[in-house]
VOMARLO-326869 format. One record per residue: residue number from 1; residue in one letter; x, y, z of N, C-alpha, C in turn. Coordinates in pm, 1 decimal. Layout:
{rec NUM, A, {X, Y, Z}, {X, Y, Z}, {X, Y, Z}}
...
This chain:
{rec 1, X, {4230.4, -2602.2, -883.8}, {4210.8, -2758.3, -892.4}, {4358.3, -2825.5, -913.8}}
{rec 2, X, {4384.1, -2939.2, -841.1}, {4490.7, -2995.3, -846.5}, {4506.8, -3080.7, -1008.4}}
{rec 3, X, {4627.5, -3150.8, -1019.2}, {4631.9, -3227.3, -1147.2}, {4526.5, -3342.8, -1156.9}}
{rec 4, X, {4494.1, -3378.5, -1017.8}, {4402.4, -3500.3, -1022.0}, {4252.1, -3448.5, -1045.9}}
{rec 5, X, {4212.1, -3332.4, -1048.4}, {4104.4, -3263.8, -1062.1}, {4042.1, -3242.4, -920.6}}
{rec 6, X, {4104.8, -3262.0, -809.3}, {4041.9, -3231.4, -680.0}, {4084.2, -3101.6, -643.6}}
{rec 7, X, {4011.6, -3017.2, -567.1}, {4029.4, -2894.5, -538.6}, {4146.3, -2906.4, -431.3}}
{rec 8, X, {4232.8, -2803.8, -426.4}, {4352.8, -2770.1, -343.5}, {4286.7, -2722.9, -212.5}}
{rec 9, X, {4251.2, -2792.0, -113.1}, {4187.2, -2742.5, 12.3}, {4273.2, -2640.3, 82.5}}
{rec 10, X, {4398.3, -2680.3, 95.5}, {4484.7, -2592.4, 169.4}, {4490.6, -2443.9, 101.0}}
{rec 11, X, {4513.4, -2423.7, -34.1}, {4503.8, -2311.6, -110.0}, {4370.0, -2226.8, -93.4}}
{rec 12, X, {4270.8, -2329.7, -108.3}, {4136.3, -2251.0, -82.6}, {4111.3, -2177.7, 71.2}}
{rec 13, X, {4156.2, -2264.2, 163.9}, {4156.8, -2217.5, 301.9}, {4222.4, -2086.9, 326.5}}
{rec 14, X, {4353.3, -2093.0, 250.0}, {4421.8, -1960.3, 259.4}, {4367.3, -1848.5, 217.1}}
{rec 15, X, {4266.5, -1846.0, 116.8}, {4207.3, -1734.4, 63.7}, {4089.9, -1695.9, 127.1}}
{rec 16, X, {4025.8, -1816.8, 208.7}, {3895.0, -1783.9, 294.4}, {3918.0, -1680.4, 389.4}}
{rec 17, X, {3806.4, -1622.3, 413.2}, {3809.2, -1519.3, 526.1}, {3681.5, -1544.6, 620.8}}
{rec 18, X, {3698.3, -1519.5, 739.2}, {3583.5, -1533.2, 845.5}, {3462.5, -1461.3, 801.7}}
{rec 19, X, {3336.4, -1528.0, 810.0}, {3218.5, -1462.3, 781.5}, {3161.0, -1346.2, 877.1}}
{rec 20, X, {3129.7, -1257.2, 832.3}, {3083.4, -1156.5, 942.4}, {2917.7, -1124.0, 907.6}}
{rec 21, X, {2845.4, -1159.8, 997.7}, {2701.0, -1159.2, 991.8}, {2627.2, -1105.9, 1108.1}}
{rec 22, X, {2505.6, -1061.9, 1086.5}, {2441.0, -1018.2, 1214.3}, {2407.9, -1110.7, 1305.4}}
{rec 23, X, {2403.8, -1080.2, 1423.8}, {2362.4, -1185.0, 1536.3}, {2229.2, -1232.8, 1546.3}}
{rec 24, X, {2137.1, -1183.1, 1496.8}, {1999.7, -1227.6, 1505.4}, {1932.4, -1256.9, 1362.7}}
{rec 25, X, {1838.1, -1334.8, 1351.4}, {1754.2, -1349.9, 1247.3}, {1622.6, -1314.9, 1262.5}}
{rec 26, X, {1552.7, -1228.7, 1197.5}, {1407.3, -1200.5, 1245.0}, {1314.1, -1273.1, 1160.1}}
{rec 27, X, {1236.1, -1351.0, 1206.1}, {1137.5, -1428.5, 1150.6}, {1011.2, -1373.2, 1176.4}}
{rec 28, X, {922.4, -1335.2, 1059.2}, {784.1, -1300.1, 1080.3}, {683.7, -1421.1, 1058.3}}
{rec 29, X, {586.3, -1418.4, 1158.3}, {492.5, -1528.8, 1146.7}, {383.9, -1485.9, 1059.6}}
{rec 30, X, {333.0, -1538.8, 975.8}, {220.7, -1499.3, 869.2}, {131.0, -1617.7, 851.8}}
{rec 31, X, {20.6, -1590.9, 832.7}, {-86.9, -1682.3, 793.4}, {-86.7, -1782.9, 683.5}}
{rec 32, X, {-27.2, -1720.7, 576.3}, {-14.2, -1783.4, 459.3}, {140.6, -1826.0, 436.0}}
{rec 33, X, {165.8, -1943.3, 374.4}, {289.7, -1995.0, 368.3}, {331.1, -1966.2, 212.3}}
{rec 34, X, {462.3, -1942.6, 177.3}, {507.1, -1916.6, 58.1}, {666.0, -1923.5, 59.7}}
{rec 35, X, {701.1, -1956.3, -52.6}, {860.9, -1974.5, -83.9}, {917.4, -1828.7, -59.0}}
{rec 36, X, {1048.4, -1814.8, 7.7}, {1111.2, -1689.4, 39.3}, {1140.8, -1617.9, -91.7}}
{rec 37, X, {1126.8, -1503.4, -98.5}, {1193.8, -1422.1, -227.1}, {1344.6, -1419.7, -216.3}}
{rec 38, X, {1411.5, -1395.8, -320.7}, {1556.7, -1384.9, -328.7}, {1625.8, -1324.0, -219.1}}
{rec 39, X, {1588.2, -1218.2, -189.7}, {1644.2, -1112.3, -107.5}, {1626.5, -1187.0, 40.1}}
{rec 40, X, {1504.1, -1227.9, 81.0}, {1475.5, -1293.8, 204.4}, {1563.6, -1423.4, 211.6}}
{rec 41, X, {1570.5, -1498.0, 120.5}, {1653.7, -1637.0, 131.5}, {1786.3, -1597.9, 148.0}}
{rec 42, X, {1856.9, -1498.3, 86.1}, {1982.1, -1470.1, 102.5}, {2023.2, -1408.1, 243.7}}
{rec 43, X, {1919.8, -1341.6, 303.2}, {1919.8, -1274.2, 429.3}, {1926.1, -1389.3, 528.2}}
{rec 44, X, {1829.7, -1479.8, 507.0}, {1834.6, -1610.4, 607.5}, {1955.9, -1689.7, 596.8}}
{rec 45, X, {2012.8, -1708.7, 470.8}, {2124.2, -1777.7, 470.8}, {2254.1, -1712.6, 517.7}}
{rec 46, X, {2264.9, -1601.6, 515.1}, {2382.1, -1531.0, 568.4}, {2348.9, -1519.7, 738.6}}
{rec 47, X, {2230.6, -1510.4, 767.0}, {2207.9, -1511.1, 920.5}, {2230.5, -1645.3, 982.7}}
{rec 48, X, {2209.2, -1761.9, 910.8}, {2225.1, -1907.2, 953.6}, {2360.2, -1924.1, 960.4}}
{rec 49, X, {2433.2, -1883.8, 857.9}, {2575.2, -1882.2, 830.8}, {2648.0, -1837.5, 980.1}}
{rec 50, X, {2599.3, -1724.6, 1007.6}, {2657.8, -1630.4, 1109.5}, {2626.6, -1724.5, 1229.4}}
{rec 51, X, {2507.9, -1779.0, 1245.7}, {2476.6, -1864.8, 1377.5}, {2558.8, -1982.6, 1377.8}}
{rec 52, X, {2581.6, -2052.8, 1262.7}, {2668.4, -2173.1, 1275.5}, {2827.0, -2128.6, 1307.7}}
{rec 53, X, {2856.7, -2005.3, 1262.3}, {2992.9, -1967.8, 1294.4}, {3028.0, -1973.7, 1451.8}}
{rec 54, X, {2913.2, -1916.6, 1535.5}, {2934.9, -1929.8, 1664.1}, {2964.3, -2064.9, 1741.4}}
{rec 55, X, {2928.7, -2162.6, 1669.0}, {2966.4, -2302.0, 1735.7}, {3074.9, -2384.2, 1659.0}}
{rec 56, X, {3076.4, -2328.7, 1539.1}, {3173.4, -2437.3, 1455.1}, {3277.3, -2329.4, 1379.0}}
{rec 57, X, {3248.3, -2239.6, 1325.1}, {3337.0, -2164.9, 1235.9}, {3308.0, -2169.0, 1090.4}}
{rec 58, X, {3295.0, -2041.0, 1032.4}, {3245.6, -2051.9, 895.4}, {3341.9, -1937.5, 832.7}}
{rec 59, X, {3425.3, -1995.7, 711.6}, {3480.9, -1912.0, 627.7}, {3429.8, -1907.2, 501.0}}
{rec 60, X, {3447.7, -1782.2, 430.4}, {3383.6, -1767.4, 294.2}, {3485.3, -1722.0, 205.6}}
{rec 61, X, {3471.8, -1747.8, 76.1}, {3564.1, -1733.1, -43.2}, {3463.2, -1688.3, -158.8}}
{rec 62, X, {3525.7, -1613.6, -229.3}, {3466.8, -1579.3, -363.8}, {3538.2, -1639.5, -482.0}}
{rec 63, X, {3494.4, -1708.1, -561.2}, {3564.1, -1770.0, -681.5}, {3495.8, -1744.7, -804.7}}
{rec 64, X, {3558.7, -1803.8, -906.0}, {3493.3, -1781.0, -1055.9}, {3493.8, -1925.9, -1114.7}}
{rec 65, X, {3381.7, -1950.7, -1168.9}, {3376.1, -2090.5, -1246.8}, {3295.3, -2064.0, -1361.7}}
{rec 66, X, {3353.4, -2088.9, -1493.2}, {3301.2, -2089.3, -1618.1}, {3262.9, -1948.7, -1628.2}}
{rec 67, X, {3327.2, -1852.9, -1579.4}, {3312.6, -1707.0, -1619.8}, {3192.9, -1635.6, -1515.6}}
{rec 68, X, {3157.6, -1731.0, -1425.9}, {3027.9, -1682.5, -1356.9}, {3092.4, -1695.7, -1203.5}}
{rec 69, X, {3044.1, -1587.8, -1116.1}, {3093.4, -1576.0, -966.8}, {3030.7, -1691.4, -891.2}}
{rec 70, X, {3115.4, -1730.0, -819.3}, {3083.8, -1862.5, -713.3}, {3114.0, -1814.0, -572.4}}
{rec 71, X, {3025.6, -1810.2, -492.7}, {3044.3, -1776.5, -343.5}, {3038.9, -1916.5, -269.0}}
{rec 72, X, {3133.9, -1936.8, -193.5}, {3149.5, -2069.8, -133.7}, {3156.6, -2044.9, 27.3}}
{rec 73, X, {3086.5, -2125.4, 110.5}, {3108.9, -2107.4, 258.4}, {3151.9, -2238.8, 289.1}}
{rec 74, X, {3269.7, -2243.4, 385.2}, {3331.5, -2362.3, 439.3}, {3322.6, -2360.3, 585.0}}
{rec 75, X, {3241.0, -2484.5, 622.0}, {3205.3, -2468.1, 761.5}, {3299.6, -2568.1, 831.8}}
{rec 76, X, {3365.6, -2510.6, 931.9}, {3468.7, -2592.2, 1008.7}, {3404.6, -2681.6, 1091.1}}
{rec 77, X, {3482.8, -2802.1, 1128.2}, {3448.0, -2914.7, 1231.6}, {3306.2, -2944.2, 1186.0}}
{rec 78, X, {3255.6, -2978.1, 1069.0}, {3112.2, -3025.5, 1041.3}, {3122.2, -3106.4, 920.0}}
{rec 79, X, {3011.5, -3185.1, 896.3}, {3006.3, -3262.8, 786.6}, {2849.3, -3276.5, 753.4}}
{rec 80, X, {2826.2, -3308.5, 613.2}, {2688.6, -3320.5, 568.3}, {2666.4, -3480.5, 591.2}}
{rec 81, X, {2537.8, -3512.6, 595.0}, {2488.6, -3630.6, 608.5}, {2344.9, -3656.7, 551.2}}
{rec 82, X, {2283.5, -3759.1, 574.9}, {2126.3, -3780.1, 539.4}, {2059.8, -3837.6, 656.8}}
{rec 83, X, {1926.6, -3781.6, 667.5}, {1822.7, -3836.0, 766.2}, {1776.8, -3975.3, 700.1}}
{rec 84, X, {1679.1, -4034.7, 772.9}, {1635.2, -4151.5, 717.8}, {1536.4, -4136.2, 601.5}}
{rec 85, X, {1484.0, -4006.0, 583.9}, {1398.0, -3966.1, 474.2}, {1489.3, -3932.9, 344.7}}
{rec 86, X, {1617.4, -3914.7, 365.6}, {1707.2, -3867.3, 267.0}, {1746.4, -3723.9, 243.5}}
{rec 87, X, {1688.4, -3656.1, 353.6}, {1700.6, -3499.1, 346.6}, {1847.4, -3479.3, 402.9}}
{rec 88, X, {1917.4, -3387.1, 337.5}, {2066.3, -3329.7, 384.8}, {2045.7, -3298.2, 521.9}}
{rec 89, X, {2145.9, -3340.8, 597.6}, {2157.2, -3280.3, 750.3}, {2318.5, -3226.4, 757.5}}
{rec 90, X, {2324.9, -3154.1, 860.0}, {2456.2, -3087.9, 890.6}, {2486.0, -3127.7, 1048.0}}
{rec 91, X, {2596.1, -3182.1, 1063.1}, {2628.8, -3209.0, 1200.4}, {2768.2, -3167.6, 1226.9}}
{rec 92, X, {2791.8, -3137.5, 1361.9}, {2923.9, -3100.9, 1410.2}, {2998.8, -3247.9, 1397.9}}
{rec 93, X, {3124.4, -3228.1, 1395.9}, {3213.9, -3345.7, 1382.1}, {3186.4, -3438.5, 1492.6}}
{rec 94, X, {3170.8, -3388.2, 1615.8}, {3145.9, -3440.3, 1747.3}, {3017.0, -3506.0, 1736.3}}
{rec 95, X, {2913.2, -3456.4, 1694.6}, {2794.9, -3532.4, 1659.4}, {2790.9, -3621.5, 1549.8}}
{rec 96, X, {2857.4, -3610.8, 1449.4}, {2880.4, -3707.3, 1349.2}, {2949.9, -3832.1, 1385.6}}
{rec 97, X, {3038.0, -3827.6, 1474.3}, {3127.6, -3930.2, 1538.3}, {3017.9, -4029.4, 1616.5}}
{rec 98, X, {2929.0, -3951.3, 1680.5}, {2830.5, -4033.1, 1766.0}, {2744.5, -4130.3, 1670.9}}
{rec 99, X, {2706.9, -4079.9, 1550.7}, {2626.2, -4130.3, 1475.8}, {2694.6, -4260.8, 1416.0}}
{rec 100, X, {2823.6, -4252.4, 1371.9}, {2880.1, -4369.1, 1304.8}, {2912.2, -4481.7, 1386.3}}
């Protein structure tokens, strides 16, 4: 963190490395719906970040905060937003500029 309390983005990006993820995500169709288990959710997240890496670029970094590990993914050329229902969205910078 800088003296102003803001993270030093340049230093963070220097320590980040490119994500390495499998090229496909396997989804199984089931009759019942349920929340994913921990291992399933983590596999989906890594697969999704790998897919995003193909169009935008994803870097990862391991940090520590209050003595606990913190995994951070940095998505290049993208920004978060909200849809009309208040749900979080992710758009490429090109898409985001069209919305503004």
